N, C-alpha and C positions, 0 to 999 in steps of 0.2 A: 404422703398426701391423703387426707381423709376422704371418705366417699362423698361428703357434703361439699367438697371443693374440687371435684373432678373438672378438668377443662372441657370446654365444648368441642364436639367433633366438627371441625370445619368442613363444610361441603364445597365441592368444586363442580362446575358445570361440565357436562360431557354430552356428546351427540347421541341421541336416542336412535334405536333401530326401529324405524317405522316404514310404512309402505305408502305408495301413492294411492289416494282414494279413488282415482279415476279407473284404475285397473280393477280394483275390487268392486266398483260400481258396475263395470261391464260384466263381471262374474255374477253379481247379484241379479242383474237384468236377465242374463242367460238362464240362470236357475229359475227365476220367476217365470220366464217364458216356457221353460220345460215343464214346470209344475202345472201351468195353465193348460198346456198342450195335453198332458197326461190326463188331467181331469176331464177335458172335453172329449178325449178319445174314449175314456172309460164310460162317460155318460152316453156317448153315441153308439156304444157297442150293443146296447139292448140288454142282453142277458149274459154278462161276462162269466167266465168259468172261475173256479176257485183258484186256479193257478194264476189267472190274470189278475185277480184281486190281490193275491199275495205278492205278485211282482209289483203291482201298483203301490201297495203299502211299503214294500221294501225300498222303493225309490222315493216316494213322496215324503215319508217321515224324516229320513236323513236330509233330504233337500230342504224341507221347511226349517229344520234345526240349523242347518248351515246358513240359510238365508237370515234367520234371526241373529245368529252370531255375527254375520257380516254386517247387518244393519246396525247392530249395537257398537260396532267398532269405528264408525265414521265420526270425524270431527273436522271442524274448519279452523284454519289459522289465517288471520288477516295480516296485511303487511305490518312489520314492526310489532309482531305479537309472537309469543312462544307458548309452548305447552310442555310442562314437566311431566314425564311419564314415570309411574311407579308401579311396582308389582308387589302386592301385599305389604305395602308400607316401605318397601325398599326402592330407593331412587335409581332409575335405569337410564336417565339421560333426558335431554331437552330437545324438542323438535322445533326448529325455527323456520322451516320451509313453508312458505305461504301457499294457500290453496286447500283443496280437499285432501285430507289425509286419513289413513286407516291404521289401526293397531288392534291387537287382540282385545276383545271386550272385557276380559278380566283384569286388564291393566288400567290403572287410574290415570286420568288426564286432568291436570290443573293448569288452566290458562293464566298467563301473566303478560302484562304489557311491557314492552321495552322501549316505548316512545318517550320523548322528552316531557317532563312535567315542570310546571312553573309554580313556585311557591313564594308568596310575599308574606314575610313574617309580620307579626304584630309589633307595634312600637314598644320597645323595652326601655326601662329606666335603668341606666348603668352609671356607675361612678368611673370617670376617666382616670388617667394616670395621676392627675393632680387632685383627685377626690371630688371634682365638680360633677354634680348629677347632670346627665345628658339623656336625651331621648334618641334612640337609634333603631332603624329597621333596615331590612335587606331583601333583595329579590334573588332567588336561587333557581337555576335551571338544572334539574337533575334527571337521571334515568337509571334504569336497571342494567348493570353490566354483567352480573353473574346471577342467573335465575335461581340456581340451586341455593346459593347463599341467601338471596332475598326471601325465598320461601321457607327454608329449613333452618337457617342460623339465627333468625330473629322472629319474634312472635308476630309482629305487625310492622312491616318495613316502612309503610307510609307514616305511621305514628312515630316510628324511630327517626325518620327524617326530620319531622317537626321539632322533636326534642333536641336533636343534635344541632339543628340550625340555631335554636335559641342559645344553647351552650356555647357555640362557636362565636356568635355575635357578642355575647357577654364577655368572652375571653378577649376578643379583639378590641372591644370598646374600653376595657380596663387596661389594655396594654399601651395605649397611646393617649396623649393629651388631645383635647378637642381642638385647640388652636394655640399657637405660640409664635408671636411676631419677633421677639427679641433673639431667641436662640436659633431660629431657623431649623428646628428639628422636625422629624417626621410627625405629622399630626393627622387626625382623622379628617379634618376639613381641607387641608392643603395637599395631602398626598393620596389622592383617590386611587391611582393605578396601583401603587404599592400596597395600600391597605386592602384593596379588592383582591389582589393576587395572593396576599397572605391569608385572607379569609377563605379563598377557594382551596388553597393548600391544606388548611386546617380542616375544612369540611371533608375533603377527599380522604384525609387520614381517619377522620371520625366515622365516615360512612363505609369505609372499606370492609369492615367486618360484616356488613350486610350486603355486600356485592353491589353497591351503588357507587356512582361517580357523579361528579359535578362538572357540567360543561361551561357554566358562566354564573357569576354572582357579582353583586354590587350593592352598595348602600343606597337606599331609596329615600331615607329620612335621617337627618342629623341636625339636632338643635339642642340648645340648653334646656334643662327642665324649667317649667314655668316659675318655680320659686326663686330662681336666680337669673332668669332671662333678662329682667330689667337692669340688674346690676352689671351683668356681662355686656349688655348693649352699651351702657354708659362707658364701660372700660374700653370697648372697641372704638367708640366715638372719640374718646380721649386719645387713644393711640393713633387714630387717623389724623386728628388735629396736630398732634406732636410731630408725626411724620411729615405732614404738609408744611408745618412751620420750619422743620429742619431743611427740607428741600428749598423753601423760599429763602432762608438765610444763606444757604450755600450758594444759591444763584445770585443773591444780592452781593455777597462778598466777592464773588468772581467778577461781577460787573463793575464794582467799585475799583478793584485792582486793575481791571482793563482800562477804565477811564483815567485813573491816575497815571498809568504807564503811558498811555497815548498822549496825555497832556504834557508829560515830561519829555517824551521823545520828540514831539513837534514844537516844543518851546512855545506853547500857546500862552502859558502864564507861569511865573515863578511862584512856587508855593513853599512857604516856610512850614515848620511843624504845626504852628497854631492854625494857619489857613488850611493845611492838609487835614487836620483833625476836624475842623469845622465842615469842610466839604464832605468828608467821610460820614459825619453825623447826618448831614442833610440828605445825602444820597441814600443812606440806610433808612431814613424816615420815609423818603419818597418810595423806595422799592419795597419796603416791608410793611408799610401802613395798609390798613384795611379800607380806609376811605381815601377819596381823592384829595391830594394836597392843595393847599391854597398858597400861592406865591406871595412872599412879603418882600417889597422893594426897600432896600436899604439905601437911604440917601446920604448917609454919613460914611464913615470908615469903619473897618472892623475893630479898630483899636480905640474908638472914641466912646 
């Protein structure tokens, strides 16, 4: 493998060795009080001797240096926040303990939020499984799971999230058809739970390299592109009319069968084939017609 194609060194989060800031704050206050006390004592002594001055300097200089070092090591961590600790560029662990914390001042501290983030993607135009242009958008709830990977394995993990969301949405949008009434297959419009679950799985796989995870995601916008929306609306209306007609005919046929069966069982009237055909025709017209039927009284016979 050439030097230009070396693999990235994957980082892994570990626990940093840090101290409670409250203990160091107590030490800082005690040193400050001692410094103030020595200054006041020296000032009130009038004409101090050379030994007294040397003793004062021998204490005050290290105490001031120590106080400056202690003061520079303080940092705060809020709930659901972390701080990555480094020593001269080398990662030494992550501190997730909330409150006042302290570490040696020559160690770097990079704060990072591990709270949930909500991203609503822009409307993307994608060709579905059948090549129809559609508009699709999603809402993603994500958070940092591994602070070391988020900080050191990608350049900008927030920008990385946005790019991977767009790529995943395009992949899912082209994997399924927008809608399919006849074959009853998995579609973007009809299989929300399965599509959302598959989108979340793909996003987790894509964001894993950056130490990120996805808690929840779902499509927020799904529609045909404007250039074919009118034609697809007419197709949906036609399919709805066909479906309604099919149900209407099925119901009418079952009602006609029931009527003929009951007439025959109760011997209400004897029907030959021609009368039976005429009754079936009349019943179908009455049951399947869109308008109210107008009765016609036949004063003759069926055969005249």
